[in-house]
C-alpha positions in Angstrom: 3.7 161.0 56.1 5.6 160.4 53.3 7.2 156.7 53.0 9.8 156.4 50.1 10.0 153.6 47.8 11.1 152.2 44.3 8.7 151.6 41.5 9.8 149.6 38.5 7.7 150.3 35.4 8.1 147.2 33.1 6.6 145.8 29.8 7.4 143.2 27.7 6.4 144.3 24.5 9.4 146.6 23.3 10.2 146.8 19.7 13.7 146.4 19.8 14.2 143.5 22.3 10.6 142.0 23.0 10.7 140.1 26.8 14.3 141.7 27.7 13.4 142.2 31.2 12.5 138.2 31.4 15.7 137.3 29.2 18.0 134.9 31.4 21.4 136.3 32.2 23.5 133.6 34.2 20.7 131.7 34.3 18.5 134.1 36.1 15.8 136.7 34.6 17.1 140.1 34.3 14.1 141.6 36.1 15.3 139.3 39.0 18.6 140.8 39.0 17.8 143.9 39.5 15.3 143.3 42.4 18.2 141.7 44.1 20.8 145.0 43.6 17.4 146.6 45.4 16.3 144.8 48.2 19.3 145.7 50.5 17.9 149.2 50.4 15.0 148.4 52.6 12.5 150.5 51.0 9.0 149.2 49.4 9.7 148.0 45.4 7.1 147.8 43.3 6.9 146.3 40.1 4.0 148.0 37.6 3.3 145.5 34.5 0.6 145.3 32.3 -2.1 143.0 34.0 -1.7 140.5 31.3 1.4 139.8 32.0 1.8 139.5 35.8 1.7 135.8 36.0 5.1 135.9 33.9 6.6 138.3 36.2 5.7 136.4 39.4 7.1 133.7 38.1 10.1 135.6 37.0 10.5 136.8 40.7 10.5 133.1 42.2 12.3 133.4 45.9 12.2 137.4 45.9 8.2 137.9 45.0 7.0 138.2 48.9 9.8 141.3 49.1 8.2 143.0 45.8 4.4 144.2 45.0 3.3 143.5 41.4 0.7 145.8 40.0 -1.1 145.4 37.1 -2.9 147.8 34.6 -5.7 147.2 32.6 -5.2 150.7 30.4 -4.7 151.0 26.9 -1.4 150.8 25.7 0.0 154.4 24.3 2.1 154.0 21.6 6.0 153.9 22.6 8.3 157.0 21.9 10.9 156.3 19.2 14.5 156.5 20.3 16.4 158.6 18.0 20.1 157.7 17.3 
């Protein structure tokens, strides 16, 4: 049976704003704001991150951590696509 959920793909090495997802807004990491808004949906939440950055995300999620799975990947990084303006 299909079990719906949410997967958040995240990384810290953005070219325009490196580390944006861990930057603090009103003293709280941006990723924690996002997850807090999703928790009332009562569906599984998975944050997919590079394995080397897993500890940083674990710390950023803090008290919300038990409600969220963090999956790391050791796959080589592909070139990021360029945004056109």
